[in-house]
C-alpha positions as CSV (number, residue, x, y, z in Angstrom):
1,X,-16.0,-6.2,-9.1
2,X,-13.1,-8.9,-8.0
3,X,-11.0,-8.6,-4.8
4,X,-7.7,-7.6,-5.0
5,X,-4.9,-9.8,-3.9
6,X,-1.9,-7.8,-2.8
7,X,0.6,-9.8,-1.4
8,X,4.0,-8.6,-2.6
9,X,5.8,-5.2,-3.0
10,X,5.3,-5.9,-6.9
11,X,1.6,-6.0,-6.5
12,X,1.5,-2.6,-4.7
13,X,4.0,-1.1,-7.3
14,X,1.7,-2.6,-10.3
15,X,-1.3,-1.2,-8.6
16,X,0.4,2.3,-8.1
17,X,-0.2,2.1,-4.5
18,X,1.8,3.1,-1.5
19,X,2.9,0.9,1.3
20,X,1.6,1.8,4.7
21,X,3.7,0.8,7.6
22,X,1.8,0.8,11.1
23,X,3.7,-0.1,14.4
24,X,1.7,-2.4,16.6
25,X,3.4,-1.2,19.5
26,X,3.0,2.6,19.5
27,X,0.9,3.3,16.3
28,X,3.2,5.2,14.2
29,X,2.6,5.0,10.7
30,X,4.7,5.8,7.6
31,X,4.0,5.5,3.8
32,X,6.5,4.4,1.3
33,X,6.7,4.2,-2.5
34,X,6.8,0.7,-3.5
35,X,9.4,1.2,-6.3
36,X,11.8,2.3,-3.8
37,X,11.1,-0.5,-1.6
38,X,11.7,-3.1,-4.8
39,X,15.3,-1.6,-5.2
40,X,16.2,-2.8,-1.7
41,X,14.1,-5.8,-0.9
42,X,12.9,-7.0,-4.6
43,X,9.4,-7.2,-6.2
44,X,8.6,-10.8,-4.9
45,X,9.0,-10.0,-1.0
46,X,5.9,-10.6,0.6
47,X,4.2,-7.8,2.7
48,X,4.1,-10.0,5.7
49,X,7.9,-10.8,5.6
50,X,9.3,-7.1,5.5
51,X,12.0,-6.3,7.9
52,X,10.5,-3.2,9.1
53,X,11.5,-1.1,12.2
54,X,9.4,1.6,13.7
55,X,11.4,4.9,13.4
56,X,9.3,6.1,16.5
57,X,10.0,3.5,19.2
58,X,12.4,0.7,17.6
59,X,9.6,-2.1,17.7
60,X,9.9,-4.7,15.0
61,X,6.4,-5.6,15.2
62,X,5.3,-3.5,12.2
63,X,2.3,-4.5,10.1
64,X,2.7,-3.7,6.1
65,X,-0.3,-3.1,4.0
66,X,-1.5,-1.3,1.0
67,X,-2.4,2.2,1.6
68,X,-6.2,2.4,0.9
69,X,-6.1,6.2,-0.1
70,X,-3.6,5.8,-2.8
71,X,-5.4,2.5,-4.2
72,X,-8.5,4.5,-4.5
73,X,-6.7,7.6,-6.1
74,X,-5.5,5.7,-9.0
75,X,-8.7,3.8,-9.8
76,X,-10.7,4.6,-12.7
77,X,-14.4,5.4,-12.1
78,X,-17.0,5.5,-14.6
79,X,-18.4,9.3,-15.4
80,X,-21.7,10.3,-13.8
81,X,-24.4,9.7,-16.4
82,X,-25.9,12.7,-17.9
83,X,-29.5,13.3,-17.3
84,X,-32.0,13.5,-20.3
85,X,-32.9,17.2,-19.3
86,X,-29.3,18.6,-19.6
């Protein structure tokens, strides 16, 4: 399996993942649909260059990453092999 390179909002959208915003100052988190972010910021906008502001404390020190749970939810997994005794 290869490593996923998720650098832009468009990468998140293509993978069907949510954007996870985490405030480094207070720990507040929020999840956003990538498609909604594309409308305002464009698909090529890098995650490390998003103009995010924490709604809890007002800090601009906010990390943007892919939400791991939404990445795994859309992932296709092979079915469990059937045993010969079934």
